[in-house]
VMD Tcl script that draws the C-alpha trace (Angstrom):
set ca {
  {3.68 2.76 -15.21}
  {-0.02 3.00 -16.05}
  {-0.97 2.33 -12.43}
  {1.39 5.05 -11.23}
  {-0.10 7.65 -13.59}
  {-3.63 6.57 -12.72}
  {-2.86 6.75 -9.00}
  {-1.49 10.29 -9.28}
  {-4.44 11.51 -11.38}
  {-7.12 9.91 -9.22}
  {-5.39 11.02 -6.04}
  {-5.26 14.61 -7.23}
  {-8.93 14.53 -8.29}
  {-9.97 13.13 -4.90}
  {-7.87 15.74 -3.15}
  {-9.41 18.58 -5.18}
  {-12.97 17.37 -4.67}
  {-12.44 16.97 -0.94}
  {-10.87 20.42 -0.62}
  {-13.69 22.14 -2.52}
  {-16.43 20.31 -0.61}
  {-14.76 20.72 2.79}
  {-14.01 24.42 2.38}
  {-17.53 25.09 1.10}
  {-19.13 23.28 4.05}
  {-16.80 25.04 6.50}
  {-17.61 28.43 4.97}
  {-21.34 27.81 5.18}
  {-21.05 26.46 8.73}
  {-18.97 29.34 10.09}
  {-20.63 32.15 8.23}
  {-19.18 35.30 6.70}
  {-18.58 37.09 9.98}
  {-16.37 34.30 11.32}
  {-14.48 33.70 8.09}
  {-13.48 37.36 7.57}
  {-12.50 40.15 9.82}
  {-15.17 42.71 10.44}
  {-15.65 45.09 7.51}
  {-12.82 43.61 5.38}
  {-11.80 40.62 3.29}
  {-8.89 39.68 5.54}
  {-9.42 36.12 6.72}
  {-9.85 35.48 10.42}
  {-7.72 33.32 12.69}
  {-10.42 30.65 12.76}
  {-10.35 30.38 8.98}
  {-6.56 30.13 9.03}
  {-6.81 27.12 11.34}
  {-9.48 25.60 9.10}
  {-7.25 26.05 6.03}
  {-4.30 24.37 7.75}
  {-6.32 21.40 9.01}
  {-8.24 20.80 5.77}
  {-5.10 21.13 3.63}
  {-3.38 18.47 5.70}
  {-6.39 16.15 5.68}
  {-6.84 16.56 1.93}
  {-3.20 15.69 1.32}
  {-3.47 12.58 3.51}
  {-6.57 11.43 1.64}
  {-4.97 12.02 -1.76}
  {-1.77 10.20 -0.78}
  {-3.75 7.26 0.59}
  {-5.72 6.93 -2.67}
  {-2.55 7.25 -4.76}
  {-0.79 4.54 -2.76}
  {-3.83 2.26 -2.93}
  {-4.00 2.47 -6.74}
  {-0.35 2.74 -7.77}
  {1.22 0.61 -5.00}
  {4.43 2.49 -5.74}
  {6.49 4.69 -3.46}
  {7.90 6.58 -6.43}
  {4.43 7.51 -7.68}
  {3.46 8.85 -4.24}
  {6.67 10.89 -4.06}
  {6.02 12.32 -7.52}
  {2.47 13.15 -6.47}
  {3.75 15.02 -3.42}
  {6.16 17.02 -5.61}
  {3.34 17.87 -8.03}
  {1.12 19.06 -5.16}
  {3.95 21.21 -3.78}
  {4.90 22.78 -7.11}
  {1.34 23.50 -8.23}
  {0.46 24.89 -4.81}
  {3.44 27.24 -4.84}
  {2.57 28.40 -8.37}
  {-1.02 29.14 -7.31}
  {0.22 30.93 -4.18}
  {2.61 33.13 -6.18}
  {-0.08 33.96 -8.74}
  {-2.52 34.79 -5.95}
  {-0.10 37.18 -4.26}
  {0.82 38.83 -7.56}
  {-2.84 39.51 -8.29}
  {-4.01 42.91 -7.19}
  {-6.81 42.93 -4.65}
  {-8.71 46.18 -4.32}
  {-9.10 47.49 -0.82}
  {-12.86 47.42 -0.70}
  {-14.92 47.20 2.40}
  {-17.00 44.10 2.88}
  {-20.69 44.69 3.31}
  {-23.42 42.14 3.88}
  {-23.29 38.47 2.96}
  {-20.72 37.39 0.38}
  {-21.23 34.37 -1.91}
  {-18.72 31.57 -1.72}
  {-17.09 32.17 -5.10}
  {-16.78 35.89 -4.48}
  {-15.28 35.25 -1.08}
  {-12.66 32.98 -2.65}
  {-11.74 35.68 -5.14}
  {-11.71 38.58 -2.71}
  {-10.16 36.86 0.30}
  {-6.92 38.36 1.59}
  {-4.68 35.48 2.70}
  {-1.32 36.12 4.44}
  {1.78 35.26 2.43}
  {3.08 32.79 4.98}
  {-0.19 30.85 4.86}
  {-0.20 30.77 1.05}
  {3.27 29.20 1.15}
  {2.48 26.88 4.06}
  {-0.64 25.34 2.51}
  {1.11 23.49 -0.38}
  {3.82 22.31 1.99}
  {1.19 20.82 4.28}
  {-0.55 19.23 1.29}
  {2.66 17.57 0.11}
  {3.49 16.39 3.63}
  {-0.04 14.99 3.94}
  {0.39 13.08 0.67}
  {3.56 11.42 1.93}
  {1.97 10.63 5.29}
  {-1.17 9.16 3.68}
  {0.93 6.98 1.38}
  {2.95 5.81 4.37}
  {-0.22 4.94 6.26}
  {-1.46 2.83 3.35}
  {1.86 1.02 2.88}
  {2.19 0.35 6.63}
  {-1.31 -1.11 6.72}
  {-0.50 -3.28 3.71}
  {2.64 -4.62 5.40}
  {0.75 -5.18 8.63}
  {-1.89 -7.24 6.80}
  {0.69 -9.08 4.72}
  {2.75 -10.28 7.70}
  {0.18 -12.82 9.00}
  {-0.30 -14.08 5.46}
  {3.43 -14.50 4.98}
  {3.67 -16.38 8.27}
  {0.78 -18.61 7.25}
  {2.30 -19.27 3.82}
  {5.69 -20.02 5.39}
  {4.13 -22.47 7.87}
  {2.28 -24.19 5.03}
  {5.46 -24.51 3.02}
  {7.32 -25.94 5.99}
  {4.48 -28.38 6.57}
  {4.58 -29.48 2.93}
  {8.36 -29.84 3.05}
  {8.11 -31.90 6.23}
  {5.41 -34.11 4.72}
  {7.49 -34.61 1.58}
  {10.53 -35.53 3.67}
  {8.52 -38.09 5.63}
  {7.12 -39.56 2.44}
  {10.56 -39.83 0.89}
  {11.87 -41.54 4.04}
  {8.97 -43.97 3.98}
  {9.52 -44.69 0.30}
  {13.25 -45.21 0.79}
  {12.74 -47.52 3.76}
  {10.00 -49.42 1.91}
  {12.27 -49.77 -1.11}
  {15.16 -51.09 0.99}
  {12.83 -53.59 2.69}
  {11.56 -54.69 -0.69}
  {15.09 -55.21 -2.01}
  {16.01 -57.20 1.07}
  {12.88 -59.26 0.66}
  {13.67 -59.94 -2.97}
  {17.27 -60.83 -2.15}
  {16.10 -63.11 0.61}
  {13.70 -64.87 -1.80}
  {16.50 -65.44 -4.30}
  {18.81 -66.82 -1.63}
  {16.08 -69.11 -0.34}
  {15.34 -70.21 -3.88}
  {19.02 -71.00 -4.51}
  {19.31 -72.83 -1.19}
  {16.21 -74.87 -1.99}
  {17.59 -75.84 -5.39}
  {20.95 -76.76 -3.85}
  {19.30 -78.73 -1.09}
  {16.95 -80.56 -3.42}
  {19.83 -81.34 -5.79}
  {21.96 -82.83 -3.05}
  {19.20 -85.24 -2.04}
  {18.51 -86.22 -5.61}
  {22.16 -87.11 -6.15}
  {22.82 -84.32 -8.64}
  {25.54 -81.82 -7.99}
  {24.55 -78.19 -8.44}
  {26.52 -76.25 -10.95}
  {28.40 -73.03 -10.24}
  {25.66 -71.01 -11.94}
  {23.02 -72.38 -9.62}
  {25.00 -71.14 -6.63}
}
mol new
graphics top color blue
foreach p $ca { graphics top sphere $p radius 0.5 }
foreach p [lrange $ca 0 end-1] q [lrange $ca 1 end] { graphics top cylinder $p $q radius 0.2 }
display resetview
């Protein structure tokens, strides 16, 4: 349980840090004129594509981290639901907030651009869906890699167990055959001893008793 909670928390933190850093770098790399339409705060088509790609990549990274820490499918599913619900809540609050129709002039700082940006409704709803899908895909990637690595180990462990079982079977067969030979040897010694006593008694003129035979 503790690992599941820790995986969700760390995965969400990693996802948030990646999203903030990636969007900031993309904004600085593209510049204001490519992020917004000319003279307004409506985001451009290029920035829409950037939002879609980075949202998906951030979800994959968060899901991978969550699966690596929690090692639980249920925790990754819960993480995806949390990302979806929180993203939808943020999207609804963003669309309910009133944005003044002001013209954009000059360079705009990053924080002001985030506050003044006019994002389409369909993109606000699509972003959390992509994040949740990325979480599930990242968790699946991690689990598939774990199974792929574990298969050679399982084969090696199985071969070792079979080798040990085979060695134990051979040892038991050797012990059983050695024990049977030892019993035959002991029985043969007793018979030879009895025959010697009987033979020596017949030459000495004494008759062996029934116990000696």
